[in-house]
ZADREN-341342 format. One line per 5 residues: their letters; for each residue x, z, y of C-alpha. Coordinates in nm, 4 decimals. Layout:
N
a> X,Z,Y; ... $
END
This chain:
407
mania> -5.2080,-0.4152,-4.6564; -4.9313,-0.6564,-4.7470; -4.9532,-0.8073,-4.3993; -4.9245,-0.4637,-4.2442; -4.6181,-0.3844,-4.4544 $
ktill> -4.4648,-0.7174,-4.3654; -4.5264,-0.6498,-3.9975; -4.3604,-0.3094,-4.0240; -4.0572,-0.4559,-4.2021; -4.0226,-0.7314,-3.9430 $
saaga> -4.0491,-0.4797,-3.6610; -3.7843,-0.2621,-3.8223; -3.5580,-0.5623,-3.8719; -3.6085,-0.6580,-3.5112; -3.5208,-0.3076,-3.3990 $
lamta> -3.2076,-0.3099,-3.6136; -3.1093,-0.6483,-3.4697; -3.1575,-0.5179,-3.1174; -2.9451,-0.2115,-3.2019; -2.6723,-0.4330,-3.3467 $
aasae> -2.6819,-0.6560,-3.0420; -2.6621,-0.3561,-2.8142; -2.3643,-0.2165,-3.0043; -2.1934,-0.5539,-2.9722; -2.2270,-0.5554,-2.5957 $
pveln> -1.8922,-0.5159,-2.4222; -1.7844,-0.1944,-2.2574; -1.8013,-0.2440,-1.8816; -1.5364,-0.1007,-1.6520; -1.5993,-0.0911,-1.2786 $
vwtid> -1.2765,-0.1331,-1.0839; -1.2242,-0.0931,-0.7096; -0.9340,-0.2664,-0.5388; -0.8025,-0.3553,-0.1936; -0.6644,-0.6858,-0.3233 $
rqadp> -0.7806,-1.0164,-0.1861; -0.8627,-1.2506,-0.4698; -0.6819,-1.5518,-0.3274; -0.3454,-1.4029,-0.2252; -0.3148,-1.3968,-0.5370 $
gyvyv> -0.5065,-1.0823,-0.6182; -0.3153,-0.8552,-0.8525; -0.6175,-0.6857,-1.0133; -0.8114,-1.0119,-1.0413; -0.5269,-1.1842,-1.2258 $
madef> -0.4632,-0.8885,-1.4552; -0.8317,-0.8356,-1.5311; -0.8746,-1.1996,-1.6374; -0.5794,-1.1719,-1.8737; -0.6867,-0.8353,-2.0139 $
qklhp> -1.0408,-0.9537,-2.0836; -0.9086,-1.2512,-2.2817; -0.7086,-1.0075,-2.4950; -1.0040,-0.7692,-2.5211; -1.3295,-0.9678,-2.5147 $
dikin> -1.5186,-0.6479,-2.5977; -1.4287,-0.5089,-2.2538; -1.5774,-0.6496,-1.9339; -1.4236,-0.5671,-1.5960; -1.6329,-0.5727,-1.2782 $
ikrve> -1.4226,-0.5795,-0.9621; -1.5291,-0.4593,-0.6200; -1.3049,-0.5225,-0.3215; -1.2851,-0.2549,-0.0511; -1.1168,-0.3167,0.2824 $
fadwa> -0.8099,-0.0954,0.3159; -0.9367,0.0398,0.6479; -1.2609,0.1468,0.4753; -1.1037,0.2741,0.1557; -1.0810,0.6454,0.2408 $
ndmmr> -1.4393,0.6732,0.3663; -1.5857,0.4662,0.0837; -1.3941,0.6572,-0.1822; -1.4766,0.9990,-0.0406; -1.8433,0.9008,-0.0262 $
avatg> -1.8290,0.7868,-0.3886; -1.6674,1.1147,-0.4950; -1.9307,1.3174,-0.3086; -2.2224,1.1205,-0.4564; -2.0851,1.0886,-0.8082 $
ttpdi> -2.0631,0.7079,-0.7847; -1.6911,0.6597,-0.8381; -1.5686,0.3575,-1.0333; -1.4027,0.3892,-1.3725; -1.0697,0.2787,-1.2270 $
gyvdn> -0.9577,0.2434,-0.8698; -0.6656,0.1684,-0.6464; -0.5549,0.4921,-0.4798; -0.3117,0.4769,-0.1905; -0.0188,0.6923,-0.2968 $
pnmqf> -0.0540,0.9672,-0.0291; -0.4164,1.0243,-0.1344; -0.3396,1.0927,-0.5001; -0.2773,1.4658,-0.4630; -0.6019,1.5235,-0.2734 $
lsskg> -0.8162,1.3468,-0.5323; -0.6241,1.5077,-0.8194; -0.6585,1.8570,-0.6755; -1.0340,1.8087,-0.6302; -1.0863,1.7082,-0.9924 $
alldi> -1.1875,1.3528,-0.8985; -0.9206,1.1867,-1.1133; -0.8735,1.1999,-1.4878; -0.5665,1.3834,-1.6167; -0.4071,1.1126,-1.8309 $
tpyla> -0.1247,1.3330,-1.9624; -0.2818,1.3526,-2.3130; -0.3162,0.9746,-2.3283; 0.0433,0.9287,-2.2157; 0.1624,1.1539,-2.4971 $
eskiv> 0.0172,0.9032,-2.7460; 0.1146,0.5872,-2.5583; 0.3701,0.3494,-2.7050; 0.3782,0.1502,-2.3799; 0.4247,0.3976,-2.0941 $
dtski> 0.7340,0.6146,-2.0494; 0.6925,0.8111,-1.7268; 1.0524,0.9349,-1.7419; 1.1605,0.5874,-1.6319; 0.9507,0.5831,-1.3142 $
ypgpl> 1.1537,0.6182,-0.9950; 1.1299,0.9665,-0.8370; 0.9353,0.8516,-0.5298; 0.6487,0.6806,-0.7138; 0.6498,0.9513,-0.9823 $
stitw> 0.5997,1.2216,-0.7209; 0.2843,1.0483,-0.5990; 0.1094,1.0490,-0.9392; 0.2001,1.4067,-1.0284; -0.0098,1.7107,-0.9443 $
dgkiy> 0.0369,2.0606,-1.0846; 0.2624,1.9268,-1.3601; 0.0107,1.6677,-1.4813; -0.0108,1.2912,-1.4408; -0.3173,1.1374,-1.2786 $
glprg> -0.2330,0.7679,-1.2510; 0.0314,0.5010,-1.2887; 0.2039,0.3005,-1.0136; 0.1148,-0.0635,-1.0006; 0.4360,-0.1353,-0.8132 $
sntla> 0.5941,-0.0053,-0.4955; 0.6752,-0.1365,-0.1556; 0.8484,-0.0437,0.1630; 0.8980,-0.1878,0.5102; 1.1545,-0.4288,0.6498 $
lyyna> 1.2004,-0.6600,0.9463; 1.0960,-1.0223,0.9046; 1.2324,-1.2703,1.1539; 1.2023,-1.6393,1.2352; 1.5531,-1.7809,1.2039 $
dmfka> 1.4508,-2.1062,1.3748; 1.3365,-1.9151,1.6833; 1.6614,-1.7182,1.6791; 1.8597,-2.0434,1.6918; 1.6408,-2.1916,1.9655 $
agldp> 1.6981,-1.8803,2.1788; 2.0748,-1.8909,2.1254; 2.0723,-1.5944,1.8857; 2.2679,-1.5773,1.5612; 2.0183,-1.5689,1.2705 $
dkppq> 2.2876,-1.4175,1.0509; 2.2995,-1.1131,1.2789; 1.9515,-0.9573,1.2980; 1.9104,-0.6476,1.5182; 2.0559,-0.3290,1.3692 $
twqel> 1.9534,-0.0710,1.6282; 1.6393,-0.0005,1.8302; 1.8068,-0.1223,2.1474; 1.9136,-0.4451,1.9808; 1.5597,-0.4910,1.8480 $
yetak> 1.4149,-0.4425,2.1956; 1.6607,-0.6835,2.3580; 1.6143,-0.9442,2.0844; 1.2346,-0.9206,2.0937; 1.2349,-0.9488,2.4720 $
kltdp> 1.4510,-1.2601,2.4609; 1.2251,-1.4189,2.1981; 0.9033,-1.3494,2.3898; 0.7642,-1.6673,2.5440; 0.4249,-1.6259,2.7162 $
aknvy> 0.4055,-1.9986,2.7924; 0.4029,-2.0717,2.4193; 0.1938,-1.7642,2.3315; 0.4863,-1.6142,2.1393; 0.5462,-1.2396,2.1268 $
glafs> 0.8835,-1.1023,2.0297; 0.7560,-0.8546,1.7724; 0.4477,-0.7947,1.5571; 0.3696,-0.4591,1.3978; 0.0707,-0.2357,1.3348 $
angne> -0.0043,0.0701,1.5479; -0.3724,0.0974,1.4664; -0.5522,0.4273,1.4450; -0.5474,0.4805,1.0698; -0.2993,0.5264,0.7867 $
egtfq> -0.1322,0.1927,0.8553; -0.0217,0.3129,1.1979; 0.1257,0.6307,1.0508; 0.2875,0.4328,0.7689; 0.4632,0.2036,1.0157 $
flpwa> 0.5699,0.4788,1.2536; 0.7146,0.7358,1.0136; 1.0305,0.5387,0.9191; 1.1233,0.5169,1.2879; 1.0805,0.8921,1.3249 $
qsaga> 1.2568,0.9728,0.9978; 1.5617,0.7590,1.0654; 1.5997,0.9514,1.3931; 1.5864,1.2939,1.2263; 1.2135,1.3729,1.2533 $
dydni> 0.9446,1.3788,0.9840; 0.5741,1.4449,0.9417; 0.6341,1.8206,0.9558; 0.8638,1.7858,1.2597; 0.6896,1.5013,1.4365 $
aadga> 0.7575,1.6235,1.7921; 1.1362,1.6101,1.7479; 1.3369,1.4087,1.9982; 1.3868,1.1148,1.7629; 1.0142,1.0696,1.7073 $
vkale> 0.9473,1.0938,2.0811; 1.2102,0.8282,2.1522; 1.0583,0.6031,1.8865; 0.7088,0.6324,2.0323; 0.8418,0.5755,2.3833 $
lwqki> 1.0039,0.2544,2.2610; 0.6771,0.1401,2.1030; 0.5081,0.2147,2.4358; 0.7688,0.0126,2.6243; 0.7313,-0.2837,2.3887 $
ideki> 0.3523,-0.2839,2.4356; 0.3695,-0.2293,2.8122; 0.6112,-0.5172,2.8613; 0.3967,-0.7442,2.6448; 0.6784,-0.7953,2.3994 $
aspdt> 0.4131,-0.7212,2.1371; 0.0463,-0.8126,2.1586; -0.2038,-0.5576,2.2974; -0.3907,-0.6156,1.9708; -0.1113,-0.4243,1.7991 $
lirgq> -0.3268,-0.1148,1.8607; -0.6156,-0.2493,1.6533; -0.4587,-0.4891,1.4053; -0.3672,-0.3921,1.0525; -0.0481,-0.5126,0.8904 $
ydsma> -0.2147,-0.8137,0.7270; -0.3499,-0.9509,1.0548; -0.0321,-0.8654,1.2446; 0.1791,-1.0681,1.0081; -0.0641,-1.3582,1.0254 $
tfnaq> 0.0590,-1.4009,1.3843; 0.4169,-1.4147,1.2553; 0.3231,-1.6778,0.9969; 0.1524,-1.8801,1.2722; 0.4685,-1.8543,1.4882 $
naamg> 0.2921,-1.6490,1.7531; 0.5427,-1.3691,1.6879; 0.9156,-1.4156,1.6380; 0.9647,-1.0985,1.4316; 0.7356,-0.8749,1.2325 $
isgpw> 0.7493,-0.5443,1.0491; 0.5800,-0.5387,0.7121; 0.6377,-0.5188,0.3399; 0.7094,-0.7436,0.0417; 0.3391,-0.7990,-0.0253 $
elprm> 0.3567,-1.0570,0.2554; 0.5886,-1.2908,0.0676; 0.3395,-1.4829,-0.1516; 0.1212,-1.5617,0.1501; 0.4201,-1.6206,0.3785 $
skdak> 0.5779,-1.8657,0.1387; 0.2638,-2.0794,0.1713; 0.1753,-2.0276,0.5377; 0.5092,-1.9950,0.7178; 0.6418,-2.3428,0.7967 $
fdfrv> 0.9816,-2.2230,0.9127; 1.2985,-2.0464,0.7990; 1.1985,-1.6808,0.7643; 1.4410,-1.4070,0.6703; 1.4319,-1.0334,0.6028 $
atlpv> 1.6510,-0.7471,0.7253; 1.6459,-0.3697,0.6896; 1.4666,-0.1757,0.9617; 1.6804,-0.1021,1.2674; 1.7881,0.2582,1.3303 $
wnvgd> 1.8100,0.4579,1.6535; 2.1898,0.4492,1.6758; 2.4673,0.2887,1.4757; 2.5534,0.5140,1.1827; 2.2114,0.6785,1.1536 $
kpasa> 2.0781,0.7021,0.7989; 1.8081,0.4394,0.7517; 1.4605,0.5327,0.6372; 1.1620,0.3425,0.5131; 0.8135,0.4304,0.3986 $
lgegn> 0.7138,0.4365,0.0330; 0.4057,0.2243,0.0097; 0.1707,0.0703,-0.2403; -0.0761,0.2580,-0.4499; -0.1514,0.3710,-0.7992 $
naifa> -0.3986,0.2741,-1.0658; -0.6072,0.5803,-1.1451; -0.8963,0.6597,-1.3780; -1.1773,0.8610,-1.2234; -1.2891,1.1755,-1.4002 $
ktqhp> -1.6526,1.0673,-1.4370; -1.5733,0.7559,-1.6390; -1.7692,0.7184,-1.9595; -1.4964,0.5001,-2.1075; -1.1624,0.6814,-2.0717 $
keafm> -1.0079,0.5150,-2.3777; -1.0800,0.1622,-2.2575; -0.9848,0.2511,-1.9010; -0.6467,0.3793,-2.0182; -0.5965,0.0610,-2.2201 $
fleyl> -0.6325,-0.1354,-1.8959; -0.3877,0.0974,-1.7180; -0.1380,0.0448,-1.9995; -0.1718,-0.3298,-1.9661; -0.1221,-0.3159,-1.5900 $
ysqmp> 0.1853,-0.0971,-1.6321; 0.3331,-0.3243,-1.8990; 0.3294,-0.6184,-1.6574; 0.5715,-0.4537,-1.4115; 0.8429,-0.7211,-1.4641 $
rvwne> 0.6025,-0.9751,-1.3072; 0.4947,-0.7882,-0.9969; 0.7766,-0.9024,-0.7676; 0.7558,-1.2737,-0.8352; 0.3771,-1.2940,-0.8464 $
fgfvp> 0.2523,-1.0250,-0.6082; 0.5399,-0.9153,-0.3880; 0.5599,-0.5572,-0.5207; 0.8902,-0.3863,-0.5874; 0.8923,-0.2616,-0.9495 $
sypve> 0.8359,0.1143,-0.9809; 1.0685,0.1548,-1.2760; 1.3837,-0.0356,-1.3785; 1.2942,-0.3776,-1.5130; 1.4696,-0.7089,-1.5412 $
vkdpk> 1.3276,-0.9488,-1.2851; 1.4260,-1.2893,-1.4145; 1.5101,-1.5398,-1.1438; 1.3524,-1.3348,-0.8641; 1.1743,-1.5357,-0.6004 $
wpeay> 1.3042,-1.4893,-0.2481; 1.6289,-1.3355,-0.3856; 1.7651,-1.2407,-0.0418; 1.4413,-1.0626,0.0462; 1.4337,-0.8968,-0.2953 $
aifve> 1.7812,-0.7534,-0.2365; 1.6749,-0.6161,0.1038; 1.3616,-0.4493,-0.0301; 1.5411,-0.3014,-0.3300; 1.7995,-0.1619,-0.0867 $
smqna> 1.5244,-0.0252,0.1359; 1.3617,0.1427,-0.1641; 1.6671,0.3657,-0.1927; 1.5688,0.5190,0.1427; 1.1909,0.5039,0.1005 $
rargp> 1.0104,0.8361,0.1386; 0.6703,0.9307,0.0020; 0.4205,1.0449,0.2623; 0.3849,1.4116,0.1812; 0.3174,1.4387,-0.1062 $
spdwa> 0.0356,1.6750,-0.0123; -0.3317,1.7138,-0.1051; -0.3910,1.7459,0.2696; -0.2182,1.4213,0.3636; -0.5250,1.2654,0.5257 $
kissp> -0.5513,1.5678,0.7573; -0.1775,1.5473,0.8319; -0.1754,1.1725,0.8949; -0.4708,1.1680,1.1329; -0.3020,1.3645,1.4179 $
istai> -0.0018,1.1318,1.3948; -0.2038,0.8113,1.4228; -0.4079,0.9713,1.7025; -0.0896,1.0606,1.8918; 0.0332,0.7027,1.8584 $
qqalt> -0.2898,0.5679,2.0035; -0.2956,0.8207,2.2882; 0.0593,0.7406,2.3942; 0.0251,0.3623,2.3677; -0.2947,0.3661,2.5740 $
hktda> -0.1339,0.6022,2.8303; -0.3888,0.8772,2.7788; -0.0854,1.1020,2.7683; 0.2911,1.0727,2.7323; 0.4685,1.0472,2.3973 $
ktalt> 0.6116,1.3997,2.4044; 0.2764,1.5632,2.4794; 0.0914,1.3519,2.2234; 0.3364,1.4338,1.9444; 0.3545,1.8030,2.0410 $
eaqak> -0.0228,1.8252,2.0132; -0.0065,1.6460,1.6792; 0.2562,1.8908,1.5538; 0.0381,2.1880,1.6508; -0.2481,2.0474,1.4417 $
idtii> -0.0185,1.9695,1.1491; 0.1253,2.3214,1.1575; -0.2216,2.4700,1.1051; -0.2626,2.2502,0.7968; 0.0707,2.2893,0.6208 $
kk> 0.1079,2.6620,0.6942; -0.2235,2.7628,0.5382 $
END
């Protein structure tokens, strides 16, 4: 009998020990990102630091290619397999918020001693707001500018202190810098058939008086015709139609393109890979005196509604947000609220991107942005492959957009 009692007590003690061990196990947060770990990867760096501060929280990171992000995320929403936290490209925030896929963090913000949303710049703030509530926090912002190889400018007899200011100057400069014998194109950019193509095209259209809801206006047509001319004359690679921004700028870093259009996220990689004098200028405009425009890029950190750990997830969002003063120097993001950037790296580039941010426009914002963007990227592809002319392609795109925004 005593042995039986002893066995029962030992079993109970074992069960209690297992329960205690289980309760001591860390909370696990699944995080999806588009970051590459070695660039350096923003989420990877931040997660390592956060876990050292909070050893009771474990962060599992899954990388998703940007081109696959929309499909993978929509599939996860439909199947109930969303992560706890994910990168959300800023034009997709309203769609996911309106569908109940993201957690309303307004109550958490009311108690936060770290986050003050009133300080966030209007552009980024508009992307995290839906129906008066907040559904995420910006991890930083970005916009587009023109990178150029100053050494190639000098070799071609061009003044590197005078980068092109207008579309015509850009065309003439790119043509002069193109050297087929050396496998050098004058310009690298992305015109692929997804959001990156739309992202790169909209500033051209907007600086010429068009916009996503007026995409068939003369300025947009002229912009697309210029893109077509640049491709046709092999001033830019034919792969421009299929390359994303990352791969396009790899050709610039390798000196296979003399100029390139991209954002500040390129700078950490470029500073390692580009073995030449690279500089940055604001995007050219249609005509002298036109108001410049640039696209508001980057994404937000958002908590998904199905998370089982909202408190811990918000703690990670707070930490990410608190590190905003670091994002320029370490990751090439423009801060999304006023911070002091001590000794900014690439100070000339920083000044250009901060200037460009003043003219950066959010895409939308609209819960239907994916439906709006698709006709634009399709029109770009159709015109550049000569399936139709620029005017017809953009007119057809506008007709589709009208059915969406006038519902």
